[in-house]
C-alpha positions as CSV (number, residue, x, y, z in Angstrom):
1,X,-187.5,-34.6,41.3
2,X,-185.7,-37.9,40.8
3,X,-182.9,-36.2,38.9
4,X,-182.4,-33.5,41.4
5,X,-182.0,-36.4,44.1
6,X,-179.8,-38.3,41.9
7,X,-177.6,-35.1,41.4
8,X,-177.6,-34.6,45.2
9,X,-176.5,-38.2,45.9
10,X,-173.8,-37.9,43.5
11,X,-172.6,-34.5,44.9
12,X,-172.7,-36.1,48.5
13,X,-170.7,-39.2,47.1
14,X,-168.0,-36.9,45.5
15,X,-167.9,-35.0,48.8
16,X,-167.4,-37.9,51.0
17,X,-164.8,-39.4,48.6
18,X,-162.8,-36.1,48.6
19,X,-162.8,-36.3,52.5
20,X,-161.5,-40.0,52.3
21,X,-158.9,-39.3,49.8
22,X,-157.6,-36.3,51.5
23,X,-157.2,-38.1,54.9
24,X,-155.4,-41.1,53.2
25,X,-153.2,-38.9,51.1
26,X,-152.3,-36.6,53.9
27,X,-151.5,-39.6,56.3
28,X,-149.3,-41.3,53.6
29,X,-147.3,-38.2,52.6
30,X,-146.7,-37.0,56.1
31,X,-145.8,-40.3,57.6
32,X,-143.4,-41.1,54.9
33,X,-142.2,-37.4,54.7
34,X,-142.4,-37.5,50.8
35,X,-141.8,-34.3,48.9
36,X,-140.2,-33.2,45.5
37,X,-137.3,-30.7,45.6
38,X,-135.3,-29.1,42.9
39,X,-132.2,-29.3,44.8
40,X,-129.8,-31.6,46.8
41,X,-127.5,-31.1,49.8
42,X,-124.2,-29.4,49.3
43,X,-122.7,-26.3,47.9
44,X,-124.8,-24.2,45.7
45,X,-124.8,-20.9,43.6
46,X,-128.3,-19.6,43.1
47,X,-130.5,-16.8,42.0
48,X,-133.9,-15.9,43.6
49,X,-135.7,-13.0,44.8
50,X,-136.4,-12.1,48.6
51,X,-140.0,-13.1,49.8
52,X,-139.4,-12.3,53.4
53,X,-136.5,-10.7,55.4
54,X,-135.5,-10.1,59.1
55,X,-132.6,-8.3,60.4
56,X,-130.9,-9.2,63.7
57,X,-127.6,-7.9,65.3
58,X,-125.2,-9.6,63.0
59,X,-127.4,-11.8,61.0
60,X,-129.9,-11.6,58.3
61,X,-132.7,-14.2,57.8
62,X,-134.1,-14.4,54.4
63,X,-136.7,-16.5,52.6
64,X,-136.1,-16.5,48.9
65,X,-137.9,-17.8,46.0
66,X,-135.6,-19.5,43.4
67,X,-136.8,-22.8,41.8
68,X,-138.7,-23.2,45.1
69,X,-138.7,-21.5,48.5
70,X,-135.5,-21.6,50.5
71,X,-134.7,-20.5,54.0
72,X,-131.4,-18.5,54.1
73,X,-129.2,-17.4,57.2
74,X,-126.3,-15.0,56.5
75,X,-124.0,-13.6,59.2
76,X,-122.7,-10.1,58.4
77,X,-122.2,-6.8,60.0
78,X,-122.6,-5.0,56.6
79,X,-125.4,-3.2,55.5
80,X,-126.4,-4.9,52.3
81,X,-129.6,-2.7,51.8
82,X,-131.7,-5.7,50.9
83,X,-135.4,-5.3,50.3
84,X,-138.4,-7.4,49.5
85,X,-138.4,-8.4,45.8
86,X,-134.6,-7.9,45.3
87,X,-133.0,-10.5,43.3
88,X,-129.8,-11.8,44.9
89,X,-127.1,-14.3,44.1
90,X,-126.1,-16.7,46.9
91,X,-123.2,-19.0,47.6
92,X,-123.5,-21.3,50.4
93,X,-124.2,-24.7,51.7
94,X,-127.7,-26.4,51.5
95,X,-128.7,-28.6,54.1
96,X,-131.9,-30.3,55.5
97,X,-133.9,-28.5,58.2
98,X,-133.2,-30.3,61.5
99,X,-135.7,-32.5,63.2
100,X,-136.4,-32.1,67.1
101,X,-133.7,-33.8,69.3
102,X,-136.0,-33.9,72.1
103,X,-139.2,-36.2,72.3
104,X,-142.4,-34.3,71.7
105,X,-141.0,-30.8,71.2
106,X,-141.3,-28.5,68.2
107,X,-140.0,-30.0,64.9
108,X,-138.4,-27.3,62.8
109,X,-138.2,-29.5,59.7
110,X,-142.0,-30.1,59.8
111,X,-142.8,-26.4,60.4
112,X,-140.9,-25.5,57.2
113,X,-142.4,-28.3,55.3
114,X,-145.9,-26.6,56.1
115,X,-144.4,-23.7,54.3
116,X,-143.3,-25.8,51.3
117,X,-139.7,-25.1,52.3
118,X,-137.4,-28.2,52.0
119,X,-133.8,-26.9,52.5
120,X,-132.0,-24.3,54.5
121,X,-129.2,-22.5,53.3
122,X,-126.1,-21.1,55.2
123,X,-124.7,-18.2,53.0
124,X,-121.2,-17.5,52.7
125,X,-121.8,-14.7,50.2
126,X,-124.8,-12.6,49.2
127,X,-124.7,-10.2,46.1
128,X,-127.7,-8.1,45.0
129,X,-128.0,-8.2,41.3
130,X,-131.2,-6.4,40.7
131,X,-133.5,-4.2,42.6
132,X,-137.2,-5.1,43.2
133,X,-139.4,-4.1,40.3
134,X,-142.7,-5.9,41.5
135,X,-145.4,-3.4,42.3
136,X,-146.8,-5.6,45.2
137,X,-143.5,-5.8,46.9
138,X,-143.0,-2.2,46.4
139,X,-146.4,-1.5,48.4
140,X,-145.1,-4.1,50.9
141,X,-141.7,-2.4,51.3
142,X,-143.3,1.0,51.7
143,X,-145.7,-0.4,54.5
144,X,-142.7,-1.8,56.3
145,X,-140.9,1.5,56.2
146,X,-144.1,3.3,57.4
147,X,-144.2,0.7,60.4
148,X,-140.6,1.2,61.3
149,X,-141.1,4.8,62.0
150,X,-144.0,4.2,64.6
151,X,-143.4,3.9,68.3
152,X,-145.9,1.1,68.1
153,X,-144.2,-0.7,65.2
154,X,-143.8,-4.1,67.0
155,X,-147.5,-4.6,67.5
156,X,-148.5,-2.9,64.3
157,X,-146.4,-5.5,62.5
158,X,-148.0,-8.4,64.5
159,X,-151.5,-7.3,64.2
160,X,-151.5,-6.1,60.6
161,X,-149.0,-8.4,58.7
162,X,-148.7,-11.3,61.4
163,X,-145.0,-10.5,61.9
164,X,-144.5,-10.9,65.7
165,X,-140.8,-11.5,65.7
166,X,-140.1,-8.0,67.4
167,X,-142.6,-8.4,70.3
168,X,-141.1,-8.8,73.6
169,X,-140.7,-12.5,74.6
170,X,-141.7,-12.2,78.2
171,X,-145.0,-10.4,77.2
172,X,-145.5,-13.2,74.4
173,X,-145.3,-15.8,77.1
174,X,-147.8,-13.9,79.2
175,X,-150.2,-13.8,76.1
176,X,-149.7,-17.3,75.6
177,X,-150.6,-18.3,79.1
178,X,-153.7,-16.1,79.1
179,X,-154.7,-17.9,76.0
180,X,-155.0,-15.0,73.6
181,X,-152.0,-15.5,71.5
182,X,-154.4,-16.0,68.7
183,X,-155.2,-12.3,68.7
184,X,-151.6,-11.4,68.1
185,X,-151.6,-13.4,64.9
186,X,-153.3,-12.3,61.8
187,X,-156.4,-14.6,61.6
188,X,-159.8,-15.0,60.3
189,X,-161.2,-12.3,62.6
190,X,-158.8,-9.7,61.0
191,X,-159.9,-10.6,57.4
192,X,-163.6,-10.6,58.7
193,X,-163.3,-7.2,60.2
194,X,-161.6,-5.9,57.0
195,X,-164.2,-7.4,54.7
196,X,-167.0,-5.7,57.0
197,X,-165.5,-2.2,56.6
198,X,-164.9,-2.5,53.0
199,X,-168.7,-3.8,52.7
200,X,-169.8,-0.6,54.6
201,X,-168.1,1.7,52.0
202,X,-169.0,-0.6,49.1
203,X,-172.6,-1.7,50.1
204,X,-174.1,0.0,47.0
205,X,-171.5,-0.9,44.6
206,X,-172.7,-3.7,42.1
207,X,-169.2,-5.6,42.0
208,X,-168.5,-5.1,45.8
209,X,-168.0,-8.8,46.3
210,X,-165.3,-9.1,43.7
211,X,-163.5,-6.0,44.7
212,X,-163.4,-7.0,48.3
213,X,-162.3,-10.5,47.3
214,X,-159.3,-9.0,45.4
215,X,-158.5,-6.7,48.5
216,X,-158.5,-9.6,50.8
217,X,-156.3,-11.6,48.3
218,X,-153.8,-8.9,48.3
219,X,-153.9,-8.8,52.2
220,X,-153.3,-12.5,52.1
221,X,-150.0,-11.7,50.0
222,X,-149.1,-9.2,52.6
223,X,-149.4,-11.6,55.4
224,X,-147.4,-14.3,53.4
225,X,-150.5,-16.3,52.5
226,X,-150.7,-17.7,56.2
227,X,-153.3,-20.6,56.4
228,X,-155.8,-18.8,58.7
229,X,-156.0,-15.8,56.3
230,X,-156.3,-18.2,53.3
231,X,-159.2,-19.9,55.0
232,X,-161.0,-16.7,55.8
233,X,-160.4,-15.3,52.1
234,X,-161.9,-18.6,50.6
235,X,-164.8,-18.6,52.9
236,X,-165.5,-15.0,52.1
237,X,-165.3,-15.7,48.5
238,X,-167.6,-18.7,48.5
239,X,-170.0,-17.3,51.1
240,X,-173.1,-18.0,48.9
241,X,-172.5,-21.7,49.3
242,X,-173.4,-23.9,52.4
243,X,-170.6,-22.9,54.9
244,X,-170.8,-26.4,56.7
245,X,-169.5,-28.2,53.4
246,X,-167.4,-25.3,52.2
247,X,-165.2,-25.3,55.2
248,X,-164.4,-29.0,54.9
249,X,-163.8,-28.7,51.0
250,X,-161.5,-25.8,51.6
251,X,-159.6,-27.7,54.1
252,X,-159.2,-30.8,51.7
253,X,-158.0,-28.6,49.0
254,X,-155.4,-26.9,51.0
255,X,-154.1,-30.4,52.4
256,X,-154.1,-31.8,48.9
257,X,-152.0,-28.8,47.9
258,X,-149.7,-29.4,50.8
259,X,-150.3,-32.1,53.1
260,X,-147.7,-30.8,55.6
261,X,-150.1,-27.9,56.5
262,X,-151.2,-30.6,59.1
263,X,-148.2,-29.5,61.0
264,X,-149.0,-25.9,61.0
265,X,-150.7,-24.9,64.3
266,X,-152.4,-21.8,62.8
267,X,-153.9,-24.1,60.2
268,X,-155.2,-26.5,62.8
269,X,-156.5,-23.7,65.1
270,X,-158.1,-21.8,62.4
271,X,-160.0,-24.7,60.6
272,X,-160.9,-26.6,63.7
273,X,-162.4,-23.7,65.6
274,X,-164.0,-22.2,62.5
275,X,-165.5,-25.9,61.9
276,X,-167.2,-26.0,65.4
277,X,-168.4,-22.2,65.1
278,X,-170.1,-22.9,61.8
279,X,-171.7,-26.2,63.1
280,X,-172.5,-25.3,66.6
281,X,-172.6,-21.6,66.6
282,X,-176.3,-21.7,67.0
283,X,-175.9,-22.5,70.8
284,X,-175.7,-18.7,71.3
285,X,-179.1,-18.1,69.6
286,X,-180.9,-18.5,73.0
287,X,-179.1,-15.4,74.5
288,X,-179.6,-11.7,73.5
289,X,-176.7,-10.2,75.7
290,X,-173.7,-9.6,73.5
291,X,-171.2,-10.6,76.2
292,X,-173.0,-13.8,77.2
293,X,-173.1,-14.6,73.5
294,X,-169.3,-13.8,73.3
295,X,-168.7,-15.9,76.2
296,X,-170.4,-19.0,74.7
297,X,-168.5,-18.4,71.6
298,X,-165.3,-18.2,73.5
299,X,-166.3,-21.4,75.4
300,X,-166.9,-23.3,71.9
301,X,-163.4,-22.0,70.7
302,X,-161.7,-22.9,73.9
303,X,-163.2,-26.6,73.9
304,X,-162.7,-27.0,70.2
305,X,-158.9,-26.0,70.7
306,X,-158.3,-28.2,73.8
307,X,-156.7,-31.2,71.9
308,X,-154.4,-28.8,69.8
309,X,-153.4,-27.1,72.9
310,X,-152.5,-30.1,74.6
311,X,-150.3,-31.5,71.9
312,X,-148.5,-28.4,71.0
313,X,-148.1,-26.3,74.3
314,X,-148.9,-29.3,76.8
315,X,-151.3,-27.3,79.0
316,X,-154.7,-25.5,79.0
317,X,-155.7,-22.5,80.8
318,X,-159.3,-23.0,82.1
319,X,-159.6,-19.2,82.8
320,X,-159.0,-18.4,78.9
321,X,-162.8,-18.2,77.8
322,X,-163.4,-15.5,80.4
323,X,-160.1,-13.6,79.6
324,X,-161.2,-13.7,75.8
325,X,-164.5,-12.1,76.8
326,X,-162.4,-8.9,77.6
327,X,-159.7,-9.2,75.0
328,X,-161.6,-10.3,71.9
329,X,-163.7,-7.0,71.7
330,X,-160.8,-5.0,73.0
331,X,-158.6,-6.1,70.2
332,X,-161.3,-6.5,67.4
333,X,-162.8,-3.0,68.1
334,X,-160.0,-1.0,69.4
335,X,-156.6,-2.4,68.9
336,X,-156.8,-3.8,65.2
337,X,-158.7,-0.8,63.8
338,X,-156.2,1.6,65.7
339,X,-153.1,-0.3,64.1
340,X,-154.7,0.1,60.7
341,X,-155.6,3.8,61.2
342,X,-152.1,4.4,62.7
343,X,-150.4,3.1,59.6
344,X,-152.3,5.4,57.4
345,X,-152.3,8.4,59.7
346,X,-149.1,8.1,62.1
347,X,-150.7,10.8,64.3
348,X,-152.6,8.2,66.0
349,X,-149.3,6.5,67.1
350,X,-149.7,7.8,70.8
351,X,-153.2,6.9,71.2
352,X,-152.3,3.3,69.9
353,X,-149.3,3.4,72.4
354,X,-151.8,4.1,75.3
355,X,-154.1,1.3,74.1
356,X,-151.5,-1.2,74.0
357,X,-150.1,-0.3,77.4
358,X,-153.8,-0.7,78.7
359,X,-153.6,-4.2,76.9
360,X,-150.3,-5.1,78.5
361,X,-151.4,-4.2,81.9
362,X,-154.7,-6.2,81.4
363,X,-152.5,-9.2,80.5
364,X,-150.3,-8.9,83.5
365,X,-153.4,-8.4,85.8
366,X,-155.1,-11.5,84.4
367,X,-152.1,-13.5,84.5
368,X,-152.2,-13.7,88.2
369,X,-155.6,-15.6,88.1
370,X,-154.6,-18.2,85.4
371,X,-155.4,-21.8,86.3
372,X,-153.2,-23.7,83.9
373,X,-153.4,-27.5,84.0
374,X,-150.5,-29.3,82.6
375,X,-151.6,-32.1,80.1
376,X,-149.3,-34.8,78.6
377,X,-149.0,-35.0,74.8
378,X,-151.5,-37.6,73.5
379,X,-151.1,-40.1,70.6
380,X,-153.6,-40.0,67.5
381,X,-156.2,-42.3,69.0
382,X,-156.7,-40.1,72.2
383,X,-156.8,-37.0,70.1
384,X,-159.6,-38.4,67.9
385,X,-161.2,-39.6,71.1
386,X,-161.1,-36.1,72.4
387,X,-162.9,-34.8,69.4
388,X,-165.5,-37.4,69.3
389,X,-166.3,-36.5,73.2
390,X,-166.1,-32.7,72.2
391,X,-168.5,-33.0,69.3
392,X,-170.9,-35.3,71.4
393,X,-171.2,-32.6,74.2
394,X,-171.8,-30.0,71.6
395,X,-174.7,-31.8,70.3
396,X,-175.9,-32.9,74.0
397,X,-174.5,-30.1,76.3
398,X,-176.0,-31.7,79.3
399,X,-173.1,-34.3,79.0
400,X,-170.5,-31.8,79.4
401,X,-169.2,-33.5,82.6
402,X,-167.9,-36.2,80.5
403,X,-165.1,-33.9,79.0
404,X,-164.4,-32.6,82.6
405,X,-163.9,-36.1,83.7
406,X,-161.4,-36.9,80.9
407,X,-159.6,-33.6,81.5
408,X,-159.3,-34.4,85.2
409,X,-157.9,-38.0,84.4
410,X,-155.5,-36.6,81.9
411,X,-154.4,-34.0,84.0
412,X,-153.4,-36.6,86.8
413,X,-152.3,-39.3,84.4
414,X,-148.9,-39.4,86.0
415,X,-150.3,-40.6,89.2
416,X,-151.6,-43.7,87.6
417,X,-148.3,-44.3,85.8
418,X,-146.5,-47.4,87.0
419,X,-143.7,-47.5,84.4
420,X,-140.1,-46.7,84.9
421,X,-138.0,-44.7,82.3
422,X,-134.6,-43.2,81.8
423,X,-134.2,-40.4,79.4
424,X,-130.9,-38.7,78.5
425,X,-132.0,-35.3,77.3
426,X,-130.1,-33.7,74.4
427,X,-129.0,-30.5,75.9
428,X,-125.9,-30.1,73.5
429,X,-122.4,-30.1,75.2
430,X,-123.9,-30.9,78.7
431,X,-125.6,-33.4,80.9
432,X,-129.2,-33.9,81.9
433,X,-131.0,-37.0,82.7
434,X,-134.6,-37.7,83.8
435,X,-135.4,-40.7,85.8
436,X,-139.3,-41.4,86.1
437,X,-139.9,-44.0,88.6
438,X,-143.4,-44.4,88.6
439,X,-144.8,-41.0,89.5
440,X,-141.5,-39.7,91.1
441,X,-139.3,-37.8,88.9
442,X,-135.4,-37.3,89.5
443,X,-133.6,-34.9,87.2
444,X,-129.7,-35.6,87.2
445,X,-128.2,-32.2,86.0
446,X,-129.7,-29.5,83.9
447,X,-127.1,-28.7,81.1
448,X,-126.0,-25.2,80.5
449,X,-124.3,-23.3,77.7
450,X,-121.8,-20.6,79.1
451,X,-121.3,-19.3,75.4
452,X,-124.9,-18.6,74.8
453,X,-128.1,-16.7,76.5
454,X,-130.3,-19.5,75.1
455,X,-132.5,-20.6,78.0
456,X,-132.5,-24.5,77.9
457,X,-134.5,-24.9,81.0
458,X,-137.4,-22.8,79.6
459,X,-137.1,-23.8,76.0
460,X,-136.3,-27.7,76.3
461,X,-136.3,-29.1,79.7
462,X,-139.7,-27.6,81.0
463,X,-141.8,-28.2,77.8
464,X,-140.4,-31.7,77.8
465,X,-141.5,-32.2,81.5
466,X,-145.0,-30.9,80.6
467,X,-145.2,-33.0,77.5
468,X,-144.9,-36.1,79.9
469,X,-147.4,-34.6,82.3
470,X,-144.8,-33.9,84.9
471,X,-145.7,-31.2,87.2
472,X,-142.7,-31.3,89.6
473,X,-139.2,-32.5,90.0
474,X,-139.0,-34.5,93.1
475,X,-135.3,-34.6,93.2
476,X,-132.7,-32.4,91.6
477,X,-129.4,-34.1,91.7
478,X,-126.7,-31.7,90.5
479,X,-123.4,-33.9,90.3
480,X,-120.9,-30.9,90.3
481,X,-120.5,-27.3,89.9
482,X,-119.5,-27.0,86.3
483,X,-121.8,-24.8,84.1
484,X,-122.6,-27.6,81.6
485,X,-124.0,-29.7,84.4
486,X,-125.9,-27.1,86.6
487,X,-125.9,-23.9,84.6
488,X,-129.8,-24.0,84.1
489,X,-130.4,-25.1,87.8
490,X,-131.6,-21.6,88.6
491,X,-133.7,-21.0,85.5
492,X,-135.3,-24.4,86.1
493,X,-136.2,-23.3,89.7
494,X,-137.6,-20.1,88.9
495,X,-139.9,-21.6,86.3
496,X,-140.8,-24.9,87.7
497,X,-141.7,-26.8,91.0
498,X,-138.6,-28.4,92.5
499,X,-139.0,-30.2,95.8
500,X,-135.4,-31.1,96.8
501,X,-131.8,-30.5,95.6
502,X,-128.9,-32.7,96.2
503,X,-125.4,-31.3,95.7
504,X,-122.1,-33.0,95.8
505,X,-119.5,-33.2,98.7
506,X,-117.2,-30.4,97.5
507,X,-117.2,-26.8,98.7
508,X,-119.5,-24.6,96.8
509,X,-118.2,-22.6,93.9
510,X,-119.8,-19.3,92.5
511,X,-122.3,-21.1,90.4
512,X,-123.4,-23.2,93.5
513,X,-123.4,-20.2,95.8
514,X,-125.7,-18.3,93.4
515,X,-128.1,-21.5,93.5
516,X,-128.1,-21.8,97.1
517,X,-129.2,-18.3,97.4
518,X,-132.1,-19.0,95.3
519,X,-132.9,-22.2,96.9
520,X,-133.0,-20.2,100.2
521,X,-135.3,-17.6,98.9
522,X,-137.6,-20.3,97.6
523,X,-137.5,-22.3,100.8
524,X,-136.3,-25.3,98.8
525,X,-134.4,-27.9,100.8
526,X,-131.0,-29.0,99.6
527,X,-128.6,-31.7,100.9
528,X,-125.1,-32.7,100.9
529,X,-123.2,-36.0,101.8
530,X,-126.2,-38.1,100.8
531,X,-125.4,-41.7,100.9
532,X,-128.6,-43.5,99.5
533,X,-132.2,-42.6,98.5
534,X,-135.0,-45.2,98.4
535,X,-137.8,-44.4,96.0
536,X,-140.4,-47.2,96.1
537,X,-138.5,-50.3,95.9
538,X,-135.6,-48.8,93.9
539,X,-132.3,-47.7,95.4
540,X,-129.9,-44.8,94.4
541,X,-126.6,-45.3,95.8
542,X,-124.1,-42.1,95.9
543,X,-120.6,-43.9,95.6
544,X,-118.1,-41.1,95.4
545,X,-117.6,-40.0,98.9
546,X,-114.0,-38.9,98.6
547,X,-112.6,-35.5,98.0
548,X,-110.3,-34.9,95.1
549,X,-108.5,-32.0,93.8
550,X,-110.7,-30.9,90.9
551,X,-114.4,-30.3,90.4
552,X,-115.0,-33.0,87.8
553,X,-113.4,-35.8,90.0
554,X,-115.6,-34.7,92.9
555,X,-118.7,-35.4,90.9
556,X,-121.4,-37.3,92.3
557,X,-121.3,-41.0,90.8
558,X,-124.9,-42.6,91.1
559,X,-125.4,-46.3,91.1
560,X,-129.1,-47.2,90.6
561,X,-131.0,-50.2,90.5
562,X,-134.5,-50.3,89.0
563,X,-136.2,-53.9,88.5
564,X,-132.8,-55.5,88.5
565,X,-131.6,-53.0,85.8
566,X,-128.3,-51.8,86.9
567,X,-127.4,-48.2,86.0
568,X,-124.0,-46.4,86.6
569,X,-124.0,-42.7,86.1
570,X,-120.5,-41.2,86.2
571,X,-121.1,-37.5,85.5
572,X,-117.5,-36.0,84.7
573,X,-115.6,-38.4,87.0
574,X,-112.1,-39.2,85.8
575,X,-110.0,-42.4,85.6
576,X,-108.7,-42.0,89.2
577,X,-112.3,-42.0,90.5
578,X,-113.0,-45.0,88.3
579,X,-110.1,-46.8,89.6
580,X,-111.1,-46.0,93.4
581,X,-114.8,-47.0,92.7
582,X,-114.0,-50.5,91.3
583,X,-111.5,-51.0,94.0
584,X,-114.1,-50.2,96.7
585,X,-117.4,-51.6,95.1
586,X,-118.1,-54.9,93.4
587,X,-119.4,-53.5,90.4
588,X,-120.0,-55.8,87.3
589,X,-122.5,-56.5,84.5
590,X,-123.8,-53.1,84.4
591,X,-126.7,-52.6,82.1
592,X,-126.5,-49.0,81.3
593,X,-123.4,-46.8,81.8
594,X,-123.6,-42.8,81.5
595,X,-120.2,-42.5,80.2
596,X,-118.1,-40.0,82.1
597,X,-117.1,-36.5,80.9
598,X,-118.9,-36.7,77.5
599,X,-116.6,-39.3,76.3
600,X,-113.3,-37.4,77.0
601,X,-110.2,-39.5,77.1
602,X,-109.9,-38.5,80.7
603,X,-112.6,-41.1,81.6
604,X,-113.8,-44.5,80.6
605,X,-110.6,-46.2,80.9
606,X,-110.0,-50.0,79.5
607,X,-109.5,-51.3,83.0
608,X,-112.9,-49.7,84.1
609,X,-115.0,-50.9,81.2
610,X,-113.5,-54.5,81.4
611,X,-114.6,-54.4,85.1
612,X,-118.2,-53.2,84.8
613,X,-118.9,-54.6,81.3
614,X,-121.8,-52.4,80.3
615,X,-124.4,-53.6,77.9
616,X,-125.4,-50.1,76.8
617,X,-123.2,-46.8,76.9
618,X,-124.9,-43.5,76.7
619,X,-122.8,-40.4,75.8
620,X,-124.2,-36.9,76.3
621,X,-122.3,-34.6,73.9
622,X,-123.0,-31.7,71.7
623,X,-122.8,-32.1,67.7
624,X,-119.6,-30.9,66.2
625,X,-118.3,-29.8,69.8
626,X,-115.0,-27.9,70.1
627,X,-113.5,-30.6,72.6
628,X,-113.6,-33.6,69.9
629,X,-115.6,-35.7,72.2
630,X,-116.1,-38.5,72.3
631,X,-112.7,-39.5,71.9
632,X,-111.7,-42.5,69.5
633,X,-109.9,-44.2,72.4
634,X,-113.1,-44.1,74.5
635,X,-115.2,-45.5,71.8
636,X,-112.7,-48.2,71.1
637,X,-112.9,-49.0,74.9
638,X,-116.6,-49.3,74.6
639,X,-116.6,-51.3,71.4
640,X,-118.4,-54.2,73.4
641,X,-121.3,-52.1,74.3
642,X,-124.2,-50.6,72.3
643,X,-123.3,-46.9,72.1
644,X,-126.0,-44.4,72.0
645,X,-124.8,-40.6,71.5
646,X,-127.0,-37.5,71.8
647,X,-125.0,-35.8,69.0
648,X,-126.1,-38.7,66.6
649,X,-129.2,-40.1,68.2
650,X,-130.8,-37.0,69.9
651,X,-132.5,-37.6,73.2
652,X,-132.3,-41.4,74.3
653,X,-135.4,-43.0,76.1
654,X,-135.1,-46.3,77.9
655,X,-138.0,-48.4,79.2
656,X,-136.5,-49.8,82.5
657,X,-139.2,-52.4,82.8
658,X,-138.6,-54.1,79.4
659,X,-135.0,-52.6,78.8
660,X,-136.3,-51.2,75.5
661,X,-134.5,-48.2,73.8
662,X,-136.0,-45.5,71.8
663,X,-134.1,-42.5,70.2
664,X,-135.3,-39.3,69.0
665,X,-133.3,-39.3,65.9
666,X,-132.7,-42.6,63.6
C-alpha cells in the first residue's frame, strides 16, 4: 500500500513538473522567437517534394519539404501539372515571413512558425524532376481528383480535408459571425464520428482499436496533421487512461515538439474546449433531453472559447450557443456523413448540394439575429483572469453572473478610457490616421489601393478598431478626393458605424460623389467648410480654407492640440500651401508632423520645416513603392526630427498624454 502511494506521489510530481517545464519552455521560446533553420535568407536552388498545393489565376502556392518545410509562391500562366508528392527543383529568393504591421492583427510569421515553416520562397523557376511515387500521396491525389469532379467540391474539401480556400468569402464571414466556423474545419468531432463508424463495423474484431488508430493516423495525414485532429487521434489511442490527465499531457508534448502551436487558433480552441468538456461535461448529467444536453454542452464550449475569440476576432456572439444547437447535429449527422458518402459515391452529389443549400439559408437566417459584442484584445493577465473566472463558475454555476459582469465591463471599456492616442495605421501607399480622444474616435482618411481589389477597410481598419474596443467612428475626416486617402470610405461605411463625415472645400470628384450617394442612403451627415471642432478640451483647427488648382493642394490641413501636444496633419498639401499656412498662422515648435504627400519632394520644404521645427515626423508610405517616396531631399529637410515611417516601422502609435511612441515593427 505504501509502495502504491509512493508511486502515485512520484507520478503526480512528474506530471506537475512536465506542466511547469512546458509552460516555461513555451514562454521562453515564443517570446524570444527562437528556432533552428537549415537555411538563410537570399538566393537558393533547392530540391524538395510537394506536401500541399493551391492553384490560383496566375499563381501557384506550394508547401514543399526539403531539409525543412518551406512556403513557396510562383507566378505563372503555364500548366506545370504538379501534384502532391512530386519532386521539384526551385530557384528563387528565400525571405523571412512578414510580421503584422498593424497592432493586434494576424501575424503571418507566427502562424507559419506554428506549422514549423521558417522561410517563404518567391520562386523564379520551378522544374519537375520526378513524379510522385509515395503511395499515401497517390491516394491523396486521387481523393482531390474525385473531389474536383463534384458540384459540392468546395464544401467536401472543407469538411473532409480541412481545405476551405475555395469557400465563398462572404459565406465564411457569416459562418464566423454565427459562431459555427469550427464546424467547417476538420476537428475532433470529425475524428470522433469516423472512429464511431469504424467501431460499428469492427466491434467484434479483436484488434479493432489498432486498426482504427491506424486509419485515424492516415486521416491525420490527409488533413496535414492539423493540431485538432492530432489531439483527437491521440485521445482515441490513449482512451484507456485518465482523460483529465491525458489531455494535458498531450498538449504538453505537442508544445514541447513545437512551442509555436500556441499561436495556432485551432490548437487553442481544440485543447481548451476539450479540457473543459472533459472536466465539466458532467454538468449535462442531470438532463435527459438530447437538445438540452446539447445546449449545455454548446454553452460550455462557448464560455470556454470566449477569451480566445476575444483575442483573435475581437467579438463574441452571445447567440452562438443557440445557433450551435441547430448546426452541430445538422453538420455531424447529415453534412459530414454526406460528404464522406459523396466522395465514395458521387451519385449523392445533388443530395449533398441540397443539404448545403439548406445550411447556407439557415446561416443567412440566423445571421439576422446575431448579437455581436465588440471586445478589445486583452493582455496575458486579463486572459488568465478570464479563465480563472470561467473555471470558478463551472465549479460554482450559481456565480455565473460574475462572468456576465466582466463581459459587460469589457464590452464598454472604451467609455472608461480617459487616455488620448494617435495611431498612423499602415495602409501601404496611402493615409489613415486614428485619433482616440478619450472615448471619441476620429479617423483621418481611410487609405485605398486602386491597383488591387484587396479590402483594406474590412481586413485592416475594422479589425483594428474592434481590437481596441471601438464600436463607431465619431468623425471621419476625408482630406481630399484621391483614392489613396478615401478609397476605402465606402467599404468602411458599409461595414462599420460612422456618425459624421467631413470633406474638404473643393468640388466633388467621382469618388466623392459615389461616397455622397452612400452617405445619403445611410442618413449619415456630412459637412464642408468646417473651421473648427471641439472634442472635450481639445481643439481641431482646419487651416486650409483656400482653393487651389489641384486636388492635393486642396487637402484639409489639420492642426490639433491635445494636452499641449501640438500636431499638424498635412495630407497631400504641397509647398505652395505650406508657404501660405506659415504666412497666415503662427505655427512653431510642432510636436508631431504628419509629413505631406508621403514624403514627396512636392511637399515639406526647408522653409516650412525651419518654421515649424517638428520634434517627430510621421511618413505614411508603402514599402518599395513606385514613386520613390520618401524623397532624399525631404529626409534631409527633416534631419533634425525623429522620423517614423510605416514602410519601416509599420503602424505608429503615440500616447498623447505622455508623448510616448510605440511602433509595430522594430
